[in-house]
C-alpha positions in Angstrom: 54.1 51.8 -57.3 50.4 51.0 -57.0 51.2 47.3 -57.3 53.8 47.6 -54.5 51.2 49.4 -52.3 48.7 46.6 -52.9 51.3 44.0 -51.9 52.0 45.9 -48.7 48.3 46.2 -47.9 47.8 42.5 -48.5 50.6 41.6 -46.3 49.2 43.8 -43.5 45.7 42.4 -43.9 47.1 38.8 -43.6 49.1 39.7 -40.5 46.0 41.4 -39.0 44.0 38.3 -39.7 46.6 36.0 -38.1 46.8 38.2 -35.1 43.1 38.2 -34.7 43.1 34.4 -34.2 43.1 33.6 -30.5 45.3 31.0 -28.9 43.6 27.7 -28.1 44.4 26.2 -24.7 43.4 23.0 -23.0 40.2 23.5 -21.0 38.9 26.4 -23.2 35.3 26.5 -24.0 34.9 27.3 -27.8 32.4 27.3 -30.5 32.9 24.9 -33.4 31.1 24.8 -36.7 30.5 21.3 -38.1 32.4 21.1 -41.4 32.2 17.3 -42.0 31.0 14.1 -40.4 33.2 11.1 -41.1 34.5 7.9 -39.4 32.2 8.3 -36.3 33.5 11.8 -35.6 32.7 15.4 -36.5 35.3 17.8 -38.0 34.7 21.3 -36.8 36.2 24.7 -37.4 37.0 26.5 -34.1 35.6 30.0 -34.3 38.2 32.8 -33.8 41.2 30.4 -33.9 41.5 29.5 -37.5 42.1 25.9 -36.7 40.1 22.7 -36.8 39.2 20.1 -34.2 37.6 16.7 -34.1 34.7 15.5 -31.8 34.6 11.7 -31.5 31.1 10.2 -31.3 31.6 9.3 -27.7 32.2 12.9 -26.9 29.1 14.2 -28.6 26.5 13.1 -26.0 26.2 11.9 -22.4 24.1 9.0 -23.9 25.4 6.2 -26.1 25.4 7.4 -29.8 24.6 4.8 -32.5 24.5 7.2 -35.5 26.0 10.7 -35.0 24.0 11.9 -38.0 20.9 11.7 -35.9 22.1 14.3 -33.4 24.3 16.7 -35.5 24.6 17.9 -39.1 27.0 19.9 -41.2 26.6 23.6 -40.4 25.6 23.1 -36.8 27.5 25.3 -34.3 28.4 23.5 -31.1 29.6 24.6 -27.7 32.7 22.5 -27.0 35.6 22.2 -24.5 39.1 21.6 -25.6 40.5 18.3 -24.3 43.9 18.1 -25.9 46.0 19.2 -28.8 46.6 16.7 -31.6 48.7 19.0 -33.9 52.3 20.3 -33.7 51.8 24.0 -34.7 49.1 26.6 -34.6 48.7 26.8 -38.4 48.4 23.2 -39.2 47.4 21.7 -35.7 44.0 20.5 -34.6 42.4 19.7 -31.3 40.4 17.0 -29.6 37.1 18.5 -28.4 34.1 17.4 -26.4 30.5 18.4 -26.2 29.6 15.7 -23.7 32.0 17.0 -21.0 30.7 20.5 -21.4 27.1 19.4 -21.1 28.0 17.2 -18.1 29.6 20.2 -16.4 26.4 22.2 -16.8 24.3 19.3 -15.6 26.5 18.9 -12.5 26.0 22.6 -11.8 22.2 22.3 -12.1 22.1 19.1 -10.0 24.1 20.8 -7.3 21.6 23.7 -7.1 18.7 21.2 -7.0 20.5 19.4 -4.2 20.9 22.6 -2.2 17.3 23.5 -2.8 16.1 20.0 -1.7 14.3 19.5 -4.9 13.0 16.1 -6.3 14.2 15.3 -9.8 12.9 12.9 -12.4 15.0 10.6 -14.5 14.7 7.4 -16.5 16.2 4.1 -15.3 18.7 3.1 -18.0 20.0 -0.1 -16.5 19.7 -2.6 -13.7 23.0 -3.7 -12.2 24.2 -5.7 -9.2 23.3 -3.6 -6.2 20.8 -1.2 -7.6 19.7 0.9 -10.6 21.5 3.2 -13.0 19.6 6.4 -14.1 20.3 9.1 -16.5 20.0 12.7 -15.3 22.3 14.1 -18.0 25.1 12.3 -16.0 25.1 8.9 -14.6 23.3 8.4 -11.3 23.1 5.4 -9.1 20.3 4.2 -6.8 21.4 1.5 -4.3 19.0 -1.4 -3.9 18.2 -0.3 -0.3 17.0 3.1 -1.6 14.7 1.9 -4.4 11.5 1.3 -2.4 10.3 1.3 1.2 9.8 -2.4 1.0 11.8 -5.4 -0.1 12.1 -5.9 -3.9 13.4 -9.3 -5.1 13.7 -8.4 -8.8 14.5 -4.9 -10.2 14.2 -5.9 -13.9 10.8 -4.3 -14.2 12.2 -0.8 -13.3 14.4 -0.6 -16.5 12.9 2.0 -18.8 10.7 3.6 -16.1 10.9 7.3 -15.2 10.9 7.8 -11.5 11.2 10.6 -9.0 14.4 10.8 -6.9 15.8 12.7 -4.0 19.5 13.6 -4.3 21.3 11.9 -1.4 25.0 12.5 -2.3 26.8 14.5 -5.0 30.5 14.8 -5.8 31.1 16.1 -9.4 34.9 15.7 -9.2 34.4 12.0 -8.7 31.4 11.7 -11.0 29.5 10.4 -7.9 25.7 10.9 -7.8 23.6 8.8 -5.3 19.9 9.0 -5.6 16.9 7.6 -3.6 13.4 6.8 -4.8 12.6 5.4 -1.3 12.9 8.9 0.2 10.4 10.2 -2.2 7.9 7.4 -1.5 8.3 7.9 2.3 7.8 11.6 2.0 4.6 11.1 -0.1 3.3 8.6 2.4 4.0 10.9 5.3 2.1 13.7 3.6 -0.9 11.4 2.8 -0.8 10.1 6.4 -1.1 13.6 7.9 -3.8 14.5 5.4 -5.8 11.4 6.2 -5.5 11.8 9.9 -6.8 15.3 9.6 -9.8 14.4 7.5 -11.0 10.9 8.6 -13.4 10.7 11.5 -15.3 8.2 13.6 -18.2 6.7 11.7 -16.7 7.1 8.3 -16.9 4.1 6.0 -13.9 3.8 3.6 -12.2 1.3 1.4 -8.8 -0.2 2.2 -6.4 -3.0 1.3 -5.3 -5.7 3.7 -1.6 -5.0 4.2 -0.6 -7.4 7.0 -2.2 -10.1 9.1 -1.3 -10.9 12.8 -2.7 -13.2 15.4 -4.7 -10.3 16.9 -6.0 -8.6 13.8 -5.5 -7.2 10.3 -3.8 -4.0 9.3 -5.6 -2.3 6.5 -3.9 0.3 4.3 -6.2 3.3 3.9 -4.0 5.0 1.4 -1.2 6.5 3.5 -1.7 5.0 6.9 -2.6 1.6 8.3 -5.6 1.1 10.5 -6.1 -2.0 12.8 -9.1 -4.3 12.5 -9.1 -6.3 15.7 -10.0 -10.0 15.2 -13.2 -9.4 17.1 -14.2 -6.8 14.5 -13.6 -8.9 11.4 -16.9 -10.9 11.3 -20.1 -11.2 13.2 -19.4 -14.9 13.6 -16.5 -16.1 15.7 -13.2 -16.7 13.8 -10.1 -18.1 15.5 -7.6 -16.1 13.5 -7.7 -13.3 10.9 -6.2 -15.5 8.2 -9.4 -17.6 8.4 -11.3 -14.8 6.8 -8.8 -12.5 5.1 -5.7 -12.6 3.0 -3.1 -9.9 2.2 -4.2 -7.8 -0.8 -8.0 -8.1 -0.2 -10.0 -5.0 -0.8 -12.3 -4.4 2.2 -14.9 -1.8 3.4 -14.2 -0.7 6.9 -16.0 1.5 9.4 -13.8 3.9 11.5 -14.3 3.2 15.2 -11.8 5.8 16.5 -9.0 8.1 15.4 -5.9 9.1 17.6 -4.0 11.7 15.6 -1.3 12.1 18.2 -0.4 8.4 18.2 -1.3 8.0 14.5 -3.7 5.2 15.3 -6.9 4.3 13.6 -9.2 1.5 14.9 -11.5 -0.1 12.2 -14.3 -2.6 11.9 -15.2 -4.8 9.0 -18.2 -6.4 10.6 -19.9 -3.0 11.2 -20.2 -2.7 7.4 -21.8 -6.1 7.0 -25.4 -7.0 7.5 -25.9 -8.0 11.2 -26.7 -11.5 12.1 -29.8 -10.2 14.0 -31.2 -8.3 11.0 -34.6 -9.8 10.0 -34.2 -12.4 12.8 -37.9 -12.3 13.5 -38.4 -13.7 10.0 -35.7 -16.2 10.2 -36.5 -17.4 13.7 -40.2 -16.7 14.2 -41.9 -18.0 17.3 -42.6 -21.7 16.8 -39.9 -22.2 14.2 -37.8 -25.4 14.6 -34.1 -24.7 13.9 -30.8 -26.7 13.8 -28.2 -25.4 16.2 -24.9 -26.1 17.9 -24.3 -26.0 21.7 -21.6 -23.3 22.2 -21.6 -22.8 26.0 -23.0 -24.5 29.0 -23.7 -22.7 32.3 -25.4 -23.7 35.5 -28.7 -22.3 34.3 -28.8 -23.4 30.7 -27.2 -23.9 27.3 -26.4 -21.3 24.7 -27.1 -22.6 21.2 -25.9 -21.0 18.0 -28.8 -21.1 15.4 -27.3 -18.8 12.8 -23.7 -17.5 12.5 -23.3 -14.9 15.2 -26.8 -15.6 16.7 -27.1 -17.6 19.9 -30.2 -18.3 21.9 -30.7 -19.6 25.4 -32.1 -23.0 26.3 -32.9 -22.6 29.9 -32.2 -25.7 32.0 -35.9 -26.2 32.4 -36.3 -26.4 28.6 -33.5 -29.0 28.1 -35.3 -32.1 29.1 -38.7 -33.2 30.5 -36.8 -35.1 33.1 -35.3 -33.2 36.1 -31.6 -32.5 35.6 -29.3 -30.7 38.1 -27.0 -29.2 35.4 -27.1 -29.0 31.6 -23.8 -31.0 31.5 -25.8 -34.1 32.4 -27.3 -34.3 28.9 -25.4 -31.8 26.7 -21.8 -31.1 25.7 -20.3 -28.2 23.9 -20.3 -28.8 20.2 -23.5 -31.0 20.2 -25.8 -30.6 17.3 -29.4 -30.1 18.5 -32.8 -29.2 17.2 -34.5 -26.4 19.1 -37.9 -24.7 19.0 -38.1 -20.9 19.2 -40.2 -19.8 22.2 -39.6 -16.0 22.1 -37.6 -13.5 20.0 -36.4 -10.0 21.1 -34.4 -8.5 18.2 -33.8 -5.2 20.1 -32.1 -7.0 23.0 -30.5 -9.6 20.7 -32.2 -12.5 22.7 -33.9 -15.7 21.6 -35.5 -18.1 24.1 -35.2 -21.7 22.8 -36.5 -25.2 23.9 -35.2 -28.7 23.2 -37.8 -30.5 25.3 -40.7 -28.9 23.3 -39.6 -31.2 20.4 -39.6 -34.3 22.5 -42.4 -36.5 23.7 -43.5 -35.5 27.2 -43.5 -38.3 29.9 -46.4 -38.8 32.3 -44.7 -37.1 35.2 -43.7 -33.9 33.3 -45.6 -31.6 35.6 -43.9 -32.8 38.7 -40.5 -32.3 37.0 -41.4 -28.7 36.2 -42.2 -28.0 39.8 -38.9 -29.5 40.9 -37.0 -27.5 38.3 -38.4 -24.2 39.3 -37.8 -24.9 43.0 -34.2 -25.8 42.2 -33.5 -22.7 40.1 -30.3 -20.8 40.9 -29.4 -17.3 39.8 -27.4 -17.1 36.5 -23.7 -17.1 37.1 -23.0 -14.6 34.3 -24.7 -11.7 32.5 -26.6 -13.1 29.5 -29.1 -10.4 28.6 -31.9 -12.7 29.9 -33.7 -11.8 33.2 -35.1 -14.4 35.6 -38.6 -13.2 34.4 -37.6 -13.8 30.8 -36.3 -17.2 31.5 -39.1 -18.4 33.8 -41.7 -16.6 31.8 -40.8 -18.4 28.6 -40.5 -21.7 30.4 -43.9 -21.4 32.2 -45.5 -20.1 29.0 -44.2 -23.0 27.0 -45.5 -25.6 29.6 -48.8 -23.8 29.9 -49.2 -24.0 26.1 -48.3 -27.7 26.2 -50.8 -28.3 29.0 -53.5 -26.5 27.0 -52.7 -28.7 24.0 -53.2 -31.8 26.2 -56.7 -30.7 27.3 -59.6 -32.7 25.8 -61.8 -30.7 23.4 -65.1 -29.6 24.8 
């Protein structure tokens, strides 16, 4: 009797156990304990179902798997999704399972939330393909070539392996479509730096920048978020025909801020204001009586402007060009002529130097008569030069007076 009761109880316990097993359906999310690892797949026992399933290597991770033993081991319990049935009945059947697809589903949900929140995500570039970059964010993302940088890039090979920040442009989980943009992140960062710089930089500041572009009228210098313009006239103290004569793209330069217009996002800069001025120490370089080599730069009705140092021009008044009477400087000089000049007077504050050519030449016998004629024939300067008539005639008369004194016999 006892034996019969035990048999009945055993039968009931087995029936209860069988009834406790839940039915496994396609799409169910289940837990599976790894029972064995063989032939690039994991054999798992599905908890609560009393059946087994297999997880191929390609379904274990969203990334390529070389050795599945590196990512799972016997005894691990995995969250899995049922893909299909590969058995005929519940007792002896088994199922094809995937960890990768369940992970991807969670990733897509997270990405959709980040997209809605407007967040920037980071991900490694796994491959460079025709038309752009492939990145891994738990699922495959694509960055079109036009969305990699805010400037043209000829070769993207250097990006492979880099981890970059991206803005989510388009997402469609049902089509496994994820479009990302690194360019949008770069542009947003630059816009932030631009506003910060415009708010902090002020006239008179001296900052370092990088020559970004050259044009016929000047150079654009990147200050770290915004470009400022150095007009060609502000590049050097000496005259340059075009910016490329003195600068090249990529040069690091010190620039002085001339003006800032936050509303128009414009900054005017000067390189020459950070350089030693050509008139610095001019009294030492061109002391009175010094003989210098110069080049005739301009001719006017009242004299010739001669460059004696880069950016430094002095005036040779018409009366100081020749001992002989001349009606205009053009009679004996041409622009570009190389001449020797003697310094008559230096005024560093006013940036003026009075020069003489004839002081270095032998004086003819009728020199005094020529001087009288020259002064009588003097005409008002035809342009503003910084020299007054008193400066010009004073220097001229002073020079001739000194010459006359030198000619007087000793007592």
